[in-house]
N, C-alpha and C positions, 0 to 999 in steps of 0.2 A: 960338175956333173951336169949334163943336159937334162933338162926336166923331161920327163916321160909322161905320154900321153896315151891313155888306154881308150881304144875307141871300139864300141860294137859295130859290126859291119855284116853284110849279108855273106853267107858262106862263098858265093861265087864272085865276091868283090876282086878286082884285079890285084890288090895288094896281098889279099888273103891267099890267092891262086897262086901268086908269084912265090910267097914264103913256103907254102907246102911244096912247090916243085923244087925249090932250094933244099928243103929238108929231105926230100925223097932223093935227090942227087947225092946228098951227104950219107944219109943212112942207108940207101939202099944197096951199096956195095958191101956194106958188112954182112949182110943176108944173102949175098948172091948164091951161094951153095945151097939156099934151102928156097930159092925163088919158085922153083917148080913146085914144091909142096904148099908154099903159100899162096901162089896163085890159084891151086886147085882148090883150097880151102876157102879162100877170100874172107877169112876171118877177120883181117885187119882193114878191110874196106868200111868206107863211111858212106851211109846213103844219106844224100843230103836233106831228105824228108825226115830223119831221125835228129838232124842238129838243132839244138835248141837256141844257141848263142854261139857266135863266132867273134874273137877278138883280135885286134892288131894294134901292136903297141908302136908309137912312133916316138922318135927322139930328133930333135932338130927339123920335124917335118917328114922325116925318112921312116919307112916301115923297118922295123928291126925285130919283132917277134910276133908270134901267131899262137894261138890256141883256139879250141872250139869245145863245146860240151854237147854231148848227144845223149839221147835217151837210150838207156840200156835196161830193158825192163822198167822197174820202178825207181831206178838209180840215174843220176847224172854221170857220164863217164867222160873224163878229160882226153881230148884226142888232139892228136897233131900239134904237140907243143913243140915250138921251135924258136930259136934266137940266133940271129946271124952272129957268126963268129966274132966278128969286131966289136959286137954289142955285149958279148957274154962277161960276166963279171961286173955289170954295171947296175943290176937291180932289175933288169927286164923280166928275168925268170919269175922273181917274186911278185911283180905286180900282174903277170899273167896268171899266177897260182891264185893270188887274191881276187881277181876277176872271176876265174872258174869256181872257185870255192864260194864267193858271194852268190854265184848262180843258183848253186844247190841250196844255200841259206836262204835265199829268196824264194825258192820253190817249197821251202819248209821241210827240205829233206834233212837227215841226220849224218849224212856223209856224202862224200864223193868218191868215186873210184877210179883207177886208171889201169892201164895195161903197157908194160915196156919190155923190149927185148933184152936178152942176156948179154948181147954185145954193145949196150949203151950203158956202161959204168956211171958215166957223169950223170945221167938222169936218175939213175938209182940213187946216187949219193945226194942229190938234189932233193928228192923226194924224201927221203929218209931224215935228212937235215930239216925239213920242212914239216915233219910231224906225221909222215904217212907211215902206215904198217903194213907188212907183208899180209896178204891173205890167200887163200887157195885160188887157183886160176878159174875164172869165171867165163860163162858164155859170152862170146862165141869162140873164145881162145882155147878150148881143151885140144883142138888139134894141133896147137902150137905150145908143145911141152917146154920150150925154152922161155916161155912167157914169164915175167915179173909181174904179178899183179899187187896192187897196194889200194889201201882205202884210207881217207882221213875222216875219222869221226870227229864231228863237232860239239865242243863244249856247250852245255846248255846255256851257259852265261856269254856265248860270243853273239 
């Protein structure tokens, strides 16, 4: 397996922007029938000034994964986690989760939160397998009843 290199980059870094565009192209069609409602609420939008950290994972110098953490009230929320299809199953998602979780730990927070949609069962399985538990829908996703919201509470010994 190729060594993975997780780098913190600016939100607007070209590799980060490209990976987010690929994610939108893959996931967007799953929710096309809800597009008007989602556009009206803008609940899933990410304001760049709320982003605390953005990560890109590289394998053999190529960008293969992305995630950001943004401030949502007093919590850090994982956003835009994506792994290119050819890199899935190679540990990229775990490296991204570690980086995001460590951001919350570094900030002295007891947990990290996230939201994903009901048409992303692979994401739900990954989060559950990685120790995330379901929580009630949190702001700003109340207008998106199909949301799956999760938290991971950190063990004090971590």
